[in-house]
Each structure stands twice: as structure tokens, then as C-alpha cells.
GUMI-880746 format. One record per residue (C-alpha): residue number from 1; residue in three letters; x, y, z. Coordinates in Angstrom, 1 decimal, m for minus. Each point is the difference from the previous one (the first is absolute). Layout:
BEGIN
[kolti NUM,'ALA',[X,Y,Z]];
...
//
This chain:
BEGIN
[kolti 1,'MET',[55.7,120.6,130.5]];
[kolti 2,'PRO',[2.3,m2.4,1.9]];
[kolti 3,'GLN',[3.7,0.7,m0.3]];
[kolti 4,'HIS',[1.9,m3.1,m1.3]];
[kolti 5,'PRO',[3.6,m0.5,1.2]];
[kolti 6,'ARG',[2.7,0.8,m2.4]];
[kolti 7,'LEU',[0.6,m2.6,m2.7]];
[kolti 8,'VAL',[3.3,m0.8,m1.8]];
[kolti 9,'GLU',[m0.3,m1.2,m3.6]];
[kolti 10,'SER',[2.5,m1.4,m2.4]];
[kolti 11,'ARG',[m0.2,m1.5,m3.5]];
[kolti 12,'ALA',[1.7,m2.9,m1.8]];
[kolti 13,'THR',[m0.4,m2.2,m3.0]];
[kolti 14,'ARG',[0.8,m3.6,m0.7]];
[kolti 15,'ASP',[0.2,m2.0,m3.1]];
[kolti 16,'LEU',[m2.2,m3.1,0.3]];
[kolti 17,'GLY',[1.0,m1.6,m3.3]];
[kolti 18,'CYS',[m3.0,m1.3,m1.9]];
[kolti 19,'TYR',[m2.3,1.7,2.6]];
[kolti 20,'GLY',[1.2,3.4,m1.0]];
[kolti 21,'GLN',[1.2,3.0,2.1]];
[kolti 22,'LEU',[m1.1,0.3,3.6]];
[kolti 23,'GLU',[m0.4,3.5,1.4]];
[kolti 24,'MET',[0.1,0.2,3.8]];
[kolti 25,'ALA',[m0.8,3.0,2.2]];
[kolti 26,'SER',[1.0,m0.8,3.5]];
[kolti 27,'THR',[m1.5,1.9,3.0]];
[kolti 28,'THR',[1.1,0.0,3.6]];
[kolti 29,'ARG',[m0.9,1.8,3.1]];
[kolti 30,'PRO',[2.8,1.0,2.5]];
[kolti 31,'GLY',[m0.1,m2.2,3.0]];
[kolti 32,'ALA',[m2.3,m2.6,m1.7]];
[kolti 33,'PRO',[1.2,m3.5,m0.7]];
[kolti 34,'TRP',[m1.5,m0.4,m3.5]];
[kolti 35,'ALA',[0.6,1.0,m3.6]];
[kolti 36,'LEU',[m2.9,0.3,m2.4]];
[kolti 37,'TYR',[0.7,m0.8,m3.6]];
[kolti 38,'ARG',[m2.3,1.4,m2.7]];
[kolti 39,'LEU',[0.5,m2.2,m3.1]];
[kolti 40,'HIS',[m0.7,0.5,m3.6]];
[kolti 41,'ALA',[0.9,m2.3,m2.9]];
[kolti 42,'PRO',[m1.8,m1.8,m2.8]];
[kolti 43,'HIS',[m3.0,m1.8,1.7]];
[kolti 44,'VAL',[1.3,1.0,3.4]];
[kolti 45,'ARG',[m1.7,2.6,2.2]];
[kolti 46,'GLY',[m0.3,0.8,3.7]];
[kolti 47,'CYS',[2.1,0.0,3.2]];
[kolti 48,'LEU',[2.2,m2.3,2.0]];
[kolti 49,'LEU',[0.7,0.8,3.7]];
[kolti 50,'LEU',[3.4,m1.4,1.2]];
[kolti 51,'THR',[0.8,m0.2,3.7]];
[kolti 52,'PRO',[2.9,m1.8,1.7]];
[kolti 53,'ALA',[m1.4,m3.2,1.6]];
[kolti 54,'ALA',[1.6,1.1,3.3]];
[kolti 55,'ALA',[m2.9,2.5,0.4]];
[kolti 56,'ASP',[m2.3,m2.9,1.0]];
[kolti 57,'ASP',[2.6,m2.2,1.6]];
[kolti 58,'ASP',[0.4,m0.5,3.8]];
[kolti 59,'PRO',[3.4,1.6,0.9]];
[kolti 60,'THR',[0.3,m2.3,3.0]];
[kolti 61,'ALA',[m0.2,m3.1,m2.3]];
[kolti 62,'PRO',[0.7,1.1,m3.6]];
[kolti 63,'ARG',[m1.0,m2.5,m2.7]];
[kolti 64,'THR',[0.8,2.0,m3.2]];
[kolti 65,'ARG',[3.1,0.9,m1.9]];
[kolti 66,'ALA',[1.3,3.4,m0.8]];
[kolti 67,'SER',[m0.8,m0.6,m3.6]];
[kolti 68,'ASP',[m3.6,m1.0,0.7]];
[kolti 69,'VAL',[m2.6,2.4,m1.3]];
[kolti 70,'ILE',[m3.8,0.2,0.2]];
[kolti 71,'PHE',[m1.6,1.1,m3.2]];
[kolti 72,'ASP',[m3.6,1.1,m0.1]];
[kolti 73,'PRO',[m1.7,0.3,m3.4]];
[kolti 74,'ALA',[m3.1,1.7,1.5]];
[kolti 75,'PRO',[1.4,2.6,2.4]];
[kolti 76,'ARG',[m2.3,2.0,2.2]];
[kolti 77,'LEU',[1.8,3.3,0.4]];
[kolti 78,'ASP',[m1.4,3.5,0.2]];
[kolti 79,'LEU',[2.4,2.1,m2.1]];
[kolti 80,'GLY',[m2.4,2.8,m0.7]];
[kolti 81,'PRO',[m0.3,1.0,m3.7]];
[kolti 82,'LEU',[2.6,m2.6,m1.1]];
[kolti 83,'GLY',[m2.5,m2.8,0.4]];
[kolti 84,'VAL',[0.9,m3.7,0.2]];
[kolti 85,'ARG',[m1.4,m2.7,m2.4]];
[kolti 86,'PRO',[0.4,m3.8,0.1]];
[kolti 87,'PHE',[2.7,m1.6,m2.0]];
[kolti 88,'THR',[m1.3,m1.8,m3.1]];
[kolti 89,'VAL',[1.7,m2.0,m2.8]];
[kolti 90,'ASN',[m2.0,m0.8,m3.1]];
[kolti 91,'SER',[m3.0,1.6,1.8]];
[kolti 92,'ILE',[0.3,m2.7,2.8]];
[kolti 93,'ALA',[0.4,1.4,3.5]];
[kolti 94,'LEU',[2.5,m1.6,2.3]];
[kolti 95,'THR',[m0.8,m0.8,3.6]];
[kolti 96,'GLY',[2.2,0.1,3.0]];
[kolti 97,'PRO',[1.9,1.0,2.0]];
[kolti 98,'LEU',[2.8,m2.6,m0.6]];
[kolti 99,'LEU',[3.4,m0.7,1.5]];
[kolti 100,'VAL',[2.9,m0.2,m2.5]];
[kolti 101,'ASN',[3.8,m0.2,0.2]];
[kolti 102,'ALA',[1.3,3.0,m2.0]];
[kolti 103,'ASP',[3.2,m1.9,m0.6]];
[kolti 104,'ASP',[m1.8,m3.0,m1.5]];
[kolti 105,'PRO',[m2.5,0.6,m2.8]];
[kolti 106,'SER',[m1.1,m3.6,0.2]];
[kolti 107,'THR',[m1.9,0.9,3.2]];
[kolti 108,'VAL',[m2.3,2.3,m2.0]];
[kolti 109,'HIS',[m3.3,m1.8,m0.5]];
[kolti 110,'PRO',[m2.7,2.5,m1.1]];
[kolti 111,'LEU',[m3.6,m0.9,0.9]];
[kolti 112,'ARG',[m3.4,1.3,m0.9]];
[kolti 113,'ALA',[m3.3,m0.2,1.9]];
[kolti 114,'GLY',[m2.2,m2.9,m1.1]];
[kolti 115,'ARG',[m3.8,0.0,m0.2]];
[kolti 116,'THR',[m0.2,m1.0,3.7]];
[kolti 117,'GLY',[2.3,2.8,1.0]];
[kolti 118,'GLN',[2.9,m2.4,0.8]];
[kolti 119,'PRO',[3.4,0.5,m1.7]];
[kolti 120,'GLU',[0.6,m2.2,m3.0]];
[kolti 121,'PRO',[2.7,m0.3,m2.7]];
[kolti 122,'MET',[m0.1,2.4,m2.9]];
[kolti 123,'PRO',[m0.1,m1.2,m3.7]];
[kolti 124,'PRO',[3.5,m1.2,m0.9]];
[kolti 125,'ARG',[0.8,2.8,m2.5]];
[kolti 126,'THR',[m1.3,2.7,2.3]];
[kolti 127,'ARG',[1.8,m1.5,3.0]];
[kolti 128,'GLN',[3.3,0.1,m1.9]];
[kolti 129,'HIS',[m0.7,3.6,m1.1]];
[kolti 130,'ALA',[m0.9,1.1,3.5]];
[kolti 131,'ARG',[3.1,m1.8,1.4]];
[kolti 132,'THR',[2.2,1.8,m2.4]];
[kolti 133,'VAL',[m1.4,3.4,1.0]];
[kolti 134,'ILE',[0.3,m0.8,3.7]];
[kolti 135,'THR',[3.5,m1.2,m0.4]];
[kolti 136,'GLY',[0.9,3.3,m1.8]];
[kolti 137,'VAL',[m1.5,1.9,2.9]];
[kolti 138,'LEU',[2.0,m2.1,2.5]];
[kolti 139,'GLU',[3.2,0.7,m1.9]];
[kolti 140,'HIS',[m0.6,3.7,0.4]];
[kolti 141,'TRP',[m0.9,m0.5,3.7]];
[kolti 142,'LEU',[3.3,m1.7,0.7]];
[kolti 143,'LYS',[1.9,3.0,m1.4]];
[kolti 144,'ARG',[m2.0,2.7,1.8]];
[kolti 145,'SER',[2.3,2.5,1.8]];
[kolti 146,'ASP',[m2.6,0.3,2.8]];
[kolti 147,'ARG',[m0.4,m3.7,0.6]];
[kolti 148,'GLU',[1.7,0.2,3.4]];
[kolti 149,'ASP',[m2.3,2.7,1.0]];
[kolti 150,'LEU',[m3.0,m2.1,m1.0]];
[kolti 151,'HIS',[1.4,m2.9,2.1]];
[kolti 152,'ARG',[0.5,2.2,3.0]];
[kolti 153,'ALA',[m3.5,1.3,m0.3]];
[kolti 154,'ALA',[m1.3,m3.6,m0.4]];
[kolti 155,'HIS',[1.9,m1.1,3.1]];
[kolti 156,'ARG',[m1.3,2.9,2.0]];
[kolti 157,'ARG',[m3.6,m0.7,m1.0]];
[kolti 158,'ALA',[0.4,m3.7,1.0]];
[kolti 159,'VAL',[1.5,1.0,3.4]];
[kolti 160,'LEU',[m3.0,2.4,0.7]];
[kolti 161,'LEU',[m2.5,m2.6,m1.2]];
[kolti 162,'HIS',[1.4,m2.9,2.1]];
[kolti 163,'LEU',[0.7,2.2,3.0]];
[kolti 164,'SER',[m3.7,0.9,0.1]];
[kolti 165,'HIS',[m0.9,m3.7,m0.5]];
[kolti 166,'TYR',[2.3,m1.3,2.8]];
[kolti 167,'ARG',[m1.1,2.8,2.4]];
[kolti 168,'GLY',[m3.6,m1.0,m0.6]];
[kolti 169,'GLN',[1.0,m3.7,0.5]];
[kolti 170,'MET',[1.8,0.9,3.2]];
[kolti 171,'ASP',[m3.0,1.8,1.4]];
[kolti 172,'ARG',[m2.3,m2.9,m0.9]];
[kolti 173,'ARG',[2.3,m2.5,1.6]];
[kolti 174,'ARG',[0.4,2.1,3.2]];
[kolti 175,'GLN',[m3.8,0.0,0.2]];
[kolti 176,'VAL',[m0.1,m3.7,m0.4]];
[kolti 177,'LEU',[2.7,m0.4,2.6]];
[kolti 178,'GLU',[m1.8,2.3,2.5]];
[kolti 179,'ARG',[m3.2,m2.0,m0.5]];
[kolti 180,'ALA',[1.9,m3.2,0.6]];
[kolti 181,'ARG',[1.6,1.5,3.2]];
[kolti 182,'ILE',[m3.4,1.0,1.3]];
[kolti 183,'ALA',[m1.5,m3.5,m0.9]];
[kolti 184,'VAL',[3.0,m1.7,1.8]];
[kolti 185,'ALA',[m0.5,2.2,3.1]];
[kolti 186,'GLU',[m3.8,m0.8,0.1]];
[kolti 187,'THR',[0.6,m3.7,m0.5]];
[kolti 188,'GLY',[2.7,0.1,2.8]];
[kolti 189,'GLN',[m2.6,1.6,2.3]];
[kolti 190,'ARG',[m2.5,m2.7,m0.7]];
[kolti 191,'ILE',[2.5,m2.7,0.6]];
[kolti 192,'ALA',[0.9,1.7,3.4]];
[kolti 193,'VAL',[m3.6,0.1,1.0]];
[kolti 194,'LEU',[m0.6,m3.6,m0.9]];
[kolti 195,'GLN',[3.2,m1.1,1.8]];
[kolti 196,'ASP',[m1.2,1.9,3.2]];
[kolti 197,'ALA',[m3.4,m1.6,m0.3]];
[kolti 198,'LEU',[1.7,m3.5,m0.3]];
[kolti 199,'HIS',[2.1,0.7,3.0]];
[kolti 200,'SER',[m3.0,1.1,2.0]];
[kolti 201,'ALA',[m1.9,m3.0,m1.0]];
[kolti 202,'ASP',[2.8,m2.3,1.1]];
[kolti 203,'GLN',[0.2,1.7,3.4]];
[kolti 204,'THR',[m3.7,m0.2,0.7]];
[kolti 205,'SER',[m0.7,m3.5,m1.4]];
[kolti 206,'PRO',[m1.4,m2.5,2.7]];
[kolti 207,'PRO',[2.4,m2.7,1.0]];
[kolti 208,'ILE',[m0.4,m3.3,m1.8]];
[kolti 209,'LEU',[m1.1,m2.8,2.4]];
[kolti 210,'GLU',[1.5,m3.4,m0.5]];
[kolti 211,'LEU',[m2.5,m2.9,0.5]];
[kolti 212,'CYS',[1.0,m2.6,2.6]];
[kolti 213,'PRO',[0.6,m3.5,m1.4]];
//
């Protein structure tokens, strides 16, 4: 049996008004940049994976804000016996991942997979229901005592990811540069040969005789 790294779990509840009581079980792994929320409420089941958007951002040219979060309603994590199931509202599975601003609930736009597999809007009532649930999770996220730890882990992952990317890019560009250097040298040699041939041809050309008038 594989040994799974130690997990840390906490629980919380939130009143969703007309949508009932939301029960949240939050799971983290030390050193990992994500928090997995197992959710249970009337007509709500499944998991949401929240990760600081910085985890996928390029640290050399950041485009996201500190409050930006990636939420994934269909996380693919191996957590052993805990299991992870997709997030559903009114038996409709959400699709993602999606980028949201945790400070601005208006940025939450839940989507589902259409018949073609492409994301599409959810039915209005279910969309509002899902938005309320996700907003409740984000409110909990903003108050997490380990949020700074998650951001540091996200930044570290981004650094490692892009360091590998730029090292590979550097190697490829050096190879291109070396091929260009060799090509320039070969072309220079050909030019030199042709210039020598032209000089020799000029030296050995017969004199041009002028016709007498």
C-alpha cells in the first residue's frame, strides 16, 4: 500500500440562507499550495479544490492579484481512502478550473459541460445556488489561518515550474544560436572561396583588344 503524505483537516459551517446550512471539511497537505473542500448541503455534494492563482503565474511577469484563486470543481487528487468526487449542485456537475477574485463575488461564474464538452452557462437557479455556495467557500478561504502558507507554497511551485521552462527554453535557444553560428561560418567560407575564384579569374582573363577605327 502506498504511503500518503500527512493531511490536515478542519471543519466549518456556513449559513447559506434559503439554501440551508453548508458543511465544509477542508483538507490540506503541508507544503502543497491547495486546499480541498468537501461540501455537503441540501442539493450540494462533492469537492472544490482552491489554489492561489500565483501557482500557475510566471513570477518574472505576474498577471494575477493576491486575491485571485483558481477553483476546480473536478479535482484530480489521490488522497487515498478519503476519495475525491466532482462538485454538483442540483445533480449538475460544474466544470473548470476557473479563475475568480476571492474579494469580489461578482467574478464567480459557475459553468457546466455542455453536450459537446465545451463549458456553458448553468440554468439560472442552479447558477445562483452554485454561486452562493462558492462564495461561502471563498469567504472561509479568505479567513484561513494558513493562507500565507498556501501562497508561499504556490509561489514556490510557480518558481520551480517556470525555472524548468526557462532552462529548457535557454537550452533550445542556445542550440539554435549554435546552428546559426555554424551556418554563418559555412556561408562565410563559401563567400571566401567565391571571392578567391573571382580574384583569380580577374588575374587570368585575357586582355581586351580595342578595334582600330
